[in-house]
C-alpha positions as CSV (number, residue, x, y, z in Angstrom):
1,X,-24.4,-14.4,-0.2
2,X,-24.9,-17.5,-2.3
3,X,-23.0,-17.7,-5.6
4,X,-26.3,-17.9,-7.5
5,X,-27.2,-14.5,-6.0
6,X,-23.8,-13.1,-7.2
7,X,-24.4,-14.4,-10.7
8,X,-27.9,-13.0,-10.8
9,X,-26.7,-9.6,-9.6
10,X,-23.9,-9.5,-12.3
11,X,-26.5,-10.6,-15.0
12,X,-28.7,-7.7,-14.0
13,X,-25.8,-5.2,-14.3
14,X,-24.9,-6.7,-17.7
15,X,-28.5,-6.3,-18.9
16,X,-28.7,-2.8,-17.3
17,X,-25.4,-1.4,-18.6
18,X,-25.1,-3.4,-21.7
19,X,-21.5,-4.3,-20.9
20,X,-21.3,-6.7,-23.9
21,X,-21.5,-3.4,-26.0
22,X,-20.5,-1.0,-23.2
23,X,-19.8,2.4,-24.6
24,X,-17.4,3.6,-21.9
25,X,-15.0,0.8,-21.2
26,X,-11.7,1.7,-19.4
27,X,-8.9,-0.7,-20.4
28,X,-6.4,-0.5,-17.4
29,X,-3.0,-2.1,-18.0
30,X,-1.3,-2.3,-14.6
31,X,2.4,-3.5,-14.0
32,X,1.0,-6.5,-12.0
33,X,-2.1,-8.1,-10.8
34,X,-3.9,-7.8,-7.6
35,X,-3.0,-10.4,-4.9
36,X,-6.6,-11.3,-4.2
37,X,-10.2,-10.1,-4.1
38,X,-9.9,-10.1,-0.4
39,X,-8.7,-6.5,0.7
40,X,-7.5,-7.8,4.0
41,X,-5.3,-10.5,2.5
42,X,-1.9,-8.5,2.6
43,X,-0.8,-5.0,3.4
44,X,-0.3,-4.2,-0.4
45,X,-1.5,-0.8,-1.3
46,X,-2.2,-1.7,-4.9
47,X,-4.4,-4.5,-4.1
48,X,-6.2,-2.5,-1.3
49,X,-6.6,0.4,-3.8
50,X,-8.0,-1.5,-6.6
51,X,-10.5,-3.2,-4.3
52,X,-11.6,0.2,-2.9
53,X,-13.7,0.4,-6.2
54,X,-15.7,-2.7,-4.8
55,X,-15.6,-2.2,-1.1
56,X,-15.9,1.0,1.0
57,X,-14.9,2.1,4.4
58,X,-16.8,4.1,7.0
59,X,-15.0,7.2,5.9
60,X,-12.8,8.1,2.7
61,X,-10.4,10.7,1.4
62,X,-12.0,13.3,-1.0
63,X,-10.4,14.8,-3.9
64,X,-8.3,16.9,-1.7
65,X,-7.2,13.9,0.5
66,X,-9.3,15.3,3.4
67,X,-11.5,12.9,5.3
68,X,-15.2,12.8,4.4
69,X,-18.2,10.6,5.4
70,X,-18.7,7.4,3.4
71,X,-20.7,4.5,4.9
72,X,-20.8,6.4,8.1
73,X,-22.7,9.8,7.9
74,X,-21.4,11.1,11.3
75,X,-19.3,10.3,14.3
76,X,-18.6,11.5,17.8
77,X,-16.3,10.6,20.7
78,X,-18.2,9.7,23.7
79,X,-17.4,11.0,27.3
80,X,-15.0,8.1,28.2
81,X,-12.7,9.4,25.4
82,X,-12.1,5.8,24.0
83,X,-15.5,5.0,22.4
84,X,-16.3,6.4,19.1
85,X,-20.0,6.3,18.0
86,X,-20.7,6.1,14.2
87,X,-24.1,6.8,12.7
88,X,-24.3,4.7,9.6
89,X,-25.8,5.8,6.2
90,X,-29.2,4.3,5.6
91,X,-30.4,2.8,2.3
92,X,-27.1,1.3,1.3
93,X,-27.1,-2.2,-0.2
94,X,-24.2,-4.6,-1.0
95,X,-23.9,-5.9,-4.5
96,X,-26.0,-9.0,-3.8
97,X,-28.9,-6.9,-2.6
98,X,-28.3,-7.3,1.2
99,X,-28.8,-4.1,3.3
100,X,-25.9,-2.6,5.0
101,X,-26.2,-2.5,8.9
102,X,-24.2,-2.2,11.9
103,X,-23.7,-6.0,12.0
104,X,-21.6,-5.7,8.9
105,X,-19.2,-3.2,10.5
106,X,-18.8,-5.4,13.6
107,X,-18.1,-8.5,11.5
108,X,-15.6,-6.6,9.3
109,X,-13.7,-5.1,12.2
110,X,-13.6,-8.4,14.1
111,X,-12.3,-10.0,10.8
112,X,-9.6,-7.4,10.0
113,X,-8.3,-7.3,13.7
114,X,-8.1,-11.1,14.1
115,X,-4.7,-12.4,15.2
116,X,-4.0,-14.0,11.9
117,X,-5.1,-10.9,9.9
118,X,-2.2,-9.4,7.8
119,X,-3.9,-6.0,8.3
120,X,-4.4,-6.1,12.0
121,X,-1.7,-3.4,12.3
122,X,-4.0,-1.1,10.3
123,X,-6.1,-0.8,13.4
124,X,-3.6,-0.4,16.1
125,X,-5.8,1.0,18.8
126,X,-8.8,-1.2,18.0
127,X,-10.3,-3.3,21.0
128,X,-13.9,-4.0,20.0
129,X,-17.1,-3.1,18.2
130,X,-20.7,-3.2,19.4
131,X,-24.1,-2.7,17.7
132,X,-26.1,0.0,19.2
133,X,-28.9,-0.2,16.7
134,X,-29.2,-1.2,13.0
135,X,-27.4,2.0,11.9
136,X,-25.3,2.9,14.9
137,X,-22.1,1.2,16.0
138,X,-19.7,1.9,18.8
139,X,-16.0,1.3,18.4
140,X,-13.8,1.0,21.5
141,X,-10.2,1.7,21.6
142,X,-7.5,0.8,24.1
143,X,-6.9,4.5,25.0
144,X,-7.2,7.9,23.7
145,X,-6.2,7.8,20.0
146,X,-6.1,10.6,17.4
147,X,-6.0,8.8,14.0
148,X,-9.0,6.4,14.0
149,X,-10.5,8.1,11.1
150,X,-7.4,7.8,9.0
151,X,-7.1,4.3,9.9
152,X,-10.7,3.5,8.9
153,X,-10.3,5.1,5.3
154,X,-8.8,1.7,4.1
155,X,-10.8,-0.8,6.3
156,X,-13.3,-2.1,3.8
157,X,-16.7,-3.2,5.0
158,X,-18.0,-6.8,4.2
159,X,-21.5,-8.2,4.3
160,X,-21.7,-10.1,7.6
161,X,-24.4,-12.6,6.2
162,X,-22.1,-13.3,3.0
163,X,-19.1,-14.0,5.2
164,X,-21.1,-16.3,7.3
165,X,-22.8,-18.2,4.4
166,X,-19.5,-18.8,2.7
167,X,-17.4,-19.7,5.8
168,X,-15.3,-16.6,5.2
169,X,-15.4,-14.9,8.8
170,X,-11.7,-15.6,9.3
171,X,-9.1,-13.6,7.3
172,X,-7.0,-14.9,4.4
173,X,-3.4,-14.2,4.0
174,X,-1.5,-14.0,0.7
175,X,1.9,-14.0,2.4
176,X,1.0,-17.3,4.3
177,X,-0.7,-18.9,1.3
178,X,-4.0,-18.9,3.3
179,X,-7.1,-18.7,0.9
180,X,-10.8,-18.7,1.2
181,X,-14.1,-17.8,-0.5
182,X,-13.2,-14.1,-0.4
183,X,-9.9,-14.7,-2.2
184,X,-11.9,-15.3,-5.4
185,X,-15.3,-13.7,-4.8
186,X,-16.4,-10.1,-3.8
187,X,-19.5,-8.5,-2.5
188,X,-19.1,-4.7,-1.5
189,X,-21.2,-1.6,-1.6
190,X,-18.8,0.4,-3.8
191,X,-19.1,2.0,-7.3
192,X,-18.2,-1.0,-9.2
193,X,-19.0,-4.8,-9.1
194,X,-16.7,-7.7,-9.9
195,X,-18.0,-9.3,-13.0
196,X,-15.3,-11.8,-13.5
197,X,-11.8,-12.6,-12.5
198,X,-8.9,-14.6,-14.0
199,X,-5.9,-14.3,-11.8
200,X,-2.9,-13.1,-13.7
201,X,-5.0,-12.5,-16.7
202,X,-7.9,-10.1,-16.3
203,X,-10.3,-8.8,-13.8
204,X,-13.5,-7.1,-15.0
205,X,-15.6,-4.6,-13.0
206,X,-18.9,-3.2,-14.0
207,X,-20.6,0.0,-12.8
208,X,-23.0,-0.5,-9.8
209,X,-26.3,0.9,-10.8
210,X,-27.5,1.0,-7.1
211,X,-24.5,2.8,-5.7
212,X,-25.6,5.1,-2.8
213,X,-23.4,8.0,-4.0
214,X,-23.9,10.2,-6.9
215,X,-21.5,9.0,-9.6
216,X,-19.1,11.4,-11.0
217,X,-17.6,8.9,-13.5
218,X,-19.2,7.8,-16.7
219,X,-17.5,4.3,-16.9
220,X,-19.7,1.3,-17.8
221,X,-16.9,-1.2,-17.3
222,X,-13.2,-1.5,-16.3
223,X,-11.1,-4.2,-17.5
224,X,-7.9,-4.6,-15.4
225,X,-5.2,-6.5,-17.1
226,X,-1.7,-7.1,-15.6
227,X,1.0,-6.2,-18.2
228,X,4.2,-7.1,-16.5
229,X,6.6,-6.0,-19.3
230,X,7.2,-2.3,-19.4
231,X,7.9,-2.5,-23.2
232,X,4.5,-4.2,-23.8
233,X,2.6,-1.7,-21.7
234,X,4.1,1.1,-23.8
235,X,3.2,-0.7,-27.0
236,X,-0.3,-1.4,-25.7
237,X,-0.9,2.3,-25.0
238,X,0.4,3.4,-28.4
239,X,-1.7,0.8,-30.2
240,X,-5.0,1.6,-28.1
241,X,-5.1,-1.9,-26.6
242,X,-5.1,-0.3,-23.2
243,X,-6.5,3.3,-22.3
244,X,-4.7,3.8,-18.9
245,X,-1.6,2.7,-17.0
246,X,-0.7,3.8,-13.4
247,X,2.9,2.7,-14.1
248,X,4.2,4.4,-17.2
249,X,8.0,3.4,-17.4
250,X,10.2,6.4,-16.7
251,X,12.6,5.3,-19.4
252,X,9.8,5.5,-21.9
253,X,8.2,8.9,-20.9
254,X,9.9,10.9,-23.7
255,X,8.4,8.4,-26.2
256,X,5.1,8.6,-24.7
257,X,5.0,12.4,-24.4
258,X,5.9,12.6,-28.1
259,X,2.9,10.4,-29.1
260,X,-0.1,12.6,-30.0
261,X,-2.6,9.9,-28.9
262,X,-1.2,9.7,-25.5
263,X,-1.0,12.0,-22.4
264,X,1.4,11.6,-19.6
265,X,0.4,12.5,-16.1
266,X,3.6,13.0,-13.8
267,X,4.3,13.6,-10.2
268,X,6.4,12.3,-7.3
269,X,4.9,9.7,-5.1
270,X,4.6,9.9,-1.4
271,X,6.1,6.5,-1.2
272,X,9.6,6.4,0.3
273,X,11.8,3.6,-1.0
274,X,14.0,2.1,1.7
275,X,16.4,-0.8,2.3
276,X,15.9,-2.8,5.5
277,X,18.5,-5.1,7.5
278,X,18.2,-8.1,9.5
279,X,18.8,-7.8,13.2
280,X,18.8,-11.4,14.1
281,X,22.0,-13.3,15.2
282,X,22.7,-14.9,11.9
283,X,22.4,-14.5,8.2
284,X,20.5,-16.9,6.0
285,X,23.9,-18.5,5.3
286,X,24.4,-19.3,9.0
287,X,27.2,-16.9,9.2
288,X,27.1,-14.2,12.2
289,X,25.2,-11.2,11.2
290,X,27.4,-8.1,10.9
291,X,24.4,-5.7,10.0
292,X,23.5,-5.7,13.7
293,X,26.3,-3.2,14.1
294,X,25.2,0.4,13.2
295,X,28.6,1.2,11.8
296,X,28.3,-1.5,9.3
297,X,24.8,-0.3,8.2
298,X,26.4,3.2,7.9
299,X,29.1,1.7,5.6
300,X,26.6,0.2,3.3
301,X,24.7,3.6,3.2
302,X,28.0,5.4,2.3
303,X,28.6,3.0,-0.5
304,X,25.4,3.9,-2.3
305,X,25.8,6.5,-4.9
306,X,22.3,8.1,-4.5
307,X,22.9,10.7,-7.1
308,X,23.8,8.1,-9.7
309,X,20.6,6.1,-9.0
310,X,18.5,9.3,-9.4
311,X,20.1,10.4,-12.6
312,X,20.7,7.1,-14.4
313,X,18.2,4.5,-12.9
314,X,15.3,6.8,-12.1
315,X,16.0,9.1,-15.1
316,X,16.0,12.2,-12.9
317,X,12.3,11.6,-12.0
318,X,12.7,10.5,-8.4
319,X,13.3,12.6,-5.2
320,X,16.4,11.5,-3.4
321,X,15.5,11.2,0.3
322,X,17.4,11.6,3.4
323,X,14.3,10.8,5.7
324,X,12.1,7.8,5.8
325,X,8.9,10.0,5.1
326,X,8.2,12.4,2.4
327,X,8.1,16.1,3.1
328,X,4.3,16.2,2.7
329,X,3.8,13.8,5.5
330,X,3.1,15.2,9.0
331,X,6.1,14.6,11.4
332,X,8.6,15.2,8.8
333,X,11.2,18.0,9.4
334,X,13.9,19.2,7.1
335,X,16.6,18.5,9.5
336,X,16.1,14.8,9.0
337,X,16.3,15.0,5.3
338,X,20.1,15.0,5.2
339,X,22.1,12.7,2.9
340,X,25.4,11.0,3.8
341,X,28.5,11.6,1.8
342,X,29.0,9.1,-0.8
343,X,32.4,7.6,0.1
344,X,33.3,3.9,-0.9
345,X,36.8,4.1,0.6
346,X,35.5,5.2,4.0
347,X,32.9,2.5,3.8
348,X,35.7,-0.2,3.1
349,X,37.6,1.2,6.1
350,X,34.5,0.9,8.3
351,X,33.9,-2.7,7.3
352,X,37.5,-3.7,8.0
353,X,37.4,-2.0,11.4
354,X,34.1,-3.9,12.2
355,X,35.7,-7.2,11.2
356,X,33.4,-7.9,8.4
357,X,35.2,-10.5,6.2
358,X,35.8,-9.8,2.6
359,X,33.5,-11.5,0.3
360,X,30.7,-11.8,2.9
361,X,27.7,-13.3,1.2
362,X,24.2,-12.3,1.9
363,X,20.8,-12.3,0.3
364,X,19.5,-9.0,-1.3
365,X,15.8,-9.6,-1.7
366,X,14.0,-7.5,-4.4
367,X,10.8,-7.6,-6.3
368,X,10.3,-8.0,-10.0
369,X,6.8,-6.5,-9.8
370,X,7.1,-3.9,-7.0
371,X,8.7,-0.6,-7.0
372,X,9.5,1.8,-9.9
373,X,12.7,0.4,-11.6
374,X,13.3,-1.8,-8.6
375,X,15.1,-4.4,-10.4
376,X,17.5,-1.9,-11.9
377,X,18.2,0.0,-8.7
378,X,18.8,-3.3,-6.8
379,X,21.3,-4.3,-9.4
380,X,23.0,-0.9,-9.2
381,X,23.2,-1.0,-5.4
382,X,24.5,-4.7,-5.3
383,X,27.2,-3.5,-7.7
384,X,28.1,-0.7,-5.4
385,X,28.3,-3.1,-2.4
386,X,30.5,-5.4,-4.4
387,X,32.9,-2.7,-4.9
388,X,33.5,-2.4,-1.1
389,X,34.3,-6.0,-0.8
390,X,30.9,-7.6,-0.2
391,X,29.2,-10.4,-2.1
392,X,25.4,-9.8,-2.3
393,X,23.4,-12.4,-3.9
394,X,20.8,-10.5,-5.8
395,X,17.4,-12.4,-5.4
396,X,14.8,-11.0,-7.6
397,X,11.4,-12.5,-8.0
398,X,7.6,-11.6,-8.0
399,X,5.9,-10.4,-4.9
400,X,4.1,-13.8,-4.5
401,X,7.4,-15.5,-4.1
402,X,9.3,-12.9,-2.1
403,X,6.6,-12.0,0.5
404,X,6.8,-15.2,2.4
405,X,10.6,-15.0,2.6
406,X,10.3,-11.5,4.0
407,X,7.6,-12.2,6.5
408,X,9.2,-15.4,7.7
409,X,12.8,-14.0,8.0
410,X,14.1,-16.2,5.1
411,X,16.2,-13.4,3.6
412,X,18.7,-10.9,4.6
413,X,18.6,-7.3,3.2
414,X,15.4,-6.3,1.4
415,X,13.6,-3.4,-0.2
416,X,10.5,-1.8,1.0
417,X,8.3,1.1,-0.1
418,X,6.0,3.0,2.3
419,X,3.6,5.6,1.4
420,X,2.0,6.1,4.9
421,X,-1.4,4.8,3.6
422,X,-4.0,4.9,4.7
423,X,-2.9,7.3,7.6
424,X,-1.1,9.9,5.5
425,X,0.9,10.5,8.7
426,X,4.3,9.5,9.9
427,X,2.7,7.4,12.7
428,X,2.1,4.8,10.0
429,X,5.7,3.7,9.4
430,X,6.7,4.5,13.0
431,X,4.1,1.9,14.2
432,X,4.1,-0.6,11.5
433,X,7.8,-0.7,10.5
434,X,10.0,0.8,13.2
435,X,8.2,-0.2,16.4
436,X,9.1,-3.6,18.0
437,X,6.9,-6.4,17.2
438,X,4.1,-6.4,19.8
439,X,0.6,-7.2,19.0
440,X,-0.7,-4.8,16.3
441,X,2.6,-3.0,16.2
442,X,5.7,-3.8,14.2
443,X,3.8,-5.9,11.5
444,X,6.3,-4.9,8.9
445,X,9.2,-5.0,11.2
446,X,10.7,-7.8,9.2
447,X,14.3,-7.1,10.5
448,X,13.4,-7.9,14.1
449,X,14.8,-4.7,15.5
450,X,13.8,-3.2,18.9
451,X,14.4,0.2,20.4
452,X,12.6,0.7,23.7
453,X,13.1,4.6,23.6
454,X,11.6,4.7,20.1
455,X,8.6,2.4,21.2
456,X,8.0,4.6,24.0
457,X,7.8,7.7,21.8
458,X,5.5,6.0,19.4
459,X,3.3,4.6,22.1
460,X,2.9,8.1,23.6
461,X,2.2,9.6,20.2
462,X,-0.5,7.2,19.6
463,X,-2.4,8.5,22.6
464,X,-1.7,12.2,22.2
465,X,-4.8,14.2,21.1
466,X,-3.0,17.5,20.7
467,X,-1.6,17.5,17.1
468,X,1.4,19.7,17.6
469,X,2.5,17.6,20.6
470,X,1.9,14.3,18.7
471,X,3.9,15.3,15.7
472,X,6.8,16.4,18.0
473,X,7.0,13.0,19.5
474,X,6.9,11.4,16.0
475,X,9.7,13.7,14.8
476,X,11.9,12.6,17.8
477,X,11.1,8.9,17.0
478,X,12.0,9.5,13.2
479,X,15.3,11.1,14.6
480,X,16.1,7.6,16.2
481,X,15.3,5.9,13.0
482,X,17.8,8.0,11.1
483,X,20.5,8.1,13.9
484,X,20.4,4.3,14.2
485,X,20.2,3.7,10.4
486,X,17.5,1.1,11.0
487,X,16.7,1.5,7.3
488,X,18.4,3.3,4.5
489,X,16.0,5.7,2.6
490,X,16.8,5.9,-1.1
491,X,14.1,8.1,-2.7
492,X,10.4,9.1,-3.2
493,X,9.6,7.1,-6.3
494,X,8.5,8.9,-9.5
495,X,4.7,8.6,-10.3
496,X,3.9,8.6,-14.0
497,X,0.5,7.6,-15.5
498,X,-0.4,7.6,-19.0
499,X,-3.8,7.7,-20.7
500,X,-4.9,7.6,-24.3
501,X,-7.0,10.4,-26.1
502,X,-10.1,8.3,-25.3
503,X,-9.9,9.2,-21.6
504,X,-11.4,12.6,-21.0
505,X,-10.5,12.9,-17.2
506,X,-8.1,11.0,-15.0
507,X,-7.2,12.9,-11.8
508,X,-3.8,12.2,-10.5
509,X,-3.5,12.0,-6.7
510,X,-0.2,12.3,-4.8
511,X,-0.9,9.1,-2.9
512,X,-0.6,7.3,-6.3
513,X,-4.2,5.8,-5.8
514,X,-6.3,5.6,-8.9
515,X,-9.9,6.6,-8.1
516,X,-11.6,5.7,-11.1
517,X,-15.0,6.8,-9.7
518,X,-13.7,10.2,-10.8
519,X,-12.5,9.1,-14.3
520,X,-14.4,9.9,-17.5
521,X,-14.1,8.5,-21.0
522,X,-14.7,10.7,-24.0
523,X,-18.0,9.1,-24.9
524,X,-21.3,10.4,-23.6
525,X,-23.1,8.7,-20.5
């Protein structure tokens, strides 16, 4: 797509919807900006979720988080058991007017599975795609694989012609600093069109008048503004400067609940917050790495007062976790969800027995714009570790600064939140986090660990079509994760959204994903 065409398309939408005087404008104040307009640019749920308003997948989750057709109308597994045939929806157009065809699916899958793609791990079994006809495409896998549809819910489809014209066939990568045309421009098939973008300031979306689906929203325009300061977001809600935030600060919920013009929507996120360790030979200081020793990892776990974090830092709104996946996620069993005894004295003794020097320095990498109250719980944990004789150097910075450190092993201990998106299945963290780095596996294995027994269980689960047998394998793998203390689970974080009285409907989903194509303002449409 040529830029001129995008400008014309946007101008047409402005004229059609009257966005300069739009009646139903949703002003969305988020705690941070999206990383890019390219949904393949990083494995960041927030960016991918926002861009799902612009781009769509072959399938999607409905209101009940069940898979339903989207750009594909139907699918079947062919006789070889490794080829899936998708019949594509006809009459769909991209925002620039180009028709949606099988060529677009092939180009998109080739791009997202490229060796330099940060999201290649989201299609772990993918081998190739081939055009059968204009509205039929075959996807070939590396073996039997039960979760392809789950994978495809977040694989957004690009316009092949637009990618080619704009030299954008290769993926971009926020973590590596690799940019391209798709970083700052967008052209999807979804319910909203990108009208304008000022990174770190405002991104404006307008309703797509030619969307193939029947719109359930009544929005003319969405204005996404990053409001990093929690206090500023609260003030903006109370003054009406924003209508919606998907990150209402837990410490300010009583104040918001007391405000007659604001409604608070609460739940517990599926996202499990964890702490990861380096398994390499040395720390960033050059000193030998004691965290390779399971006993040392157990000591750090015992030193964390999880109840204190839940009550004081998370204001009693989080769910303390003993397992690395939430109870709603297939593969979870209650036996895994057991907490260690908080015992700093025992932790000290373990460190002494393991020969960990007092005052050991290491970097503790946290995000200032990541998880709920992340900076606060990182400070609390760093203090708890200091009390057992360690000297963590707390490194708190925005995601854009921290991501390259994490992906390039330039830090030591770090935080990670994982909601199992898009799979909504424990296979997601098992493959992407806990499996050894190997092709599409272990993409978020930043610590560099490797457990052959765990890998074998995950690999077998990835080919098992019987649901009960597959989940049993995944539970066994999660048991290894727990026994080896590969990561420390802290909690499932609280989910608190807030809207003003101008918003008539805002469905709250347990995967914490705003789906504004279901949102309605109080005005008529």
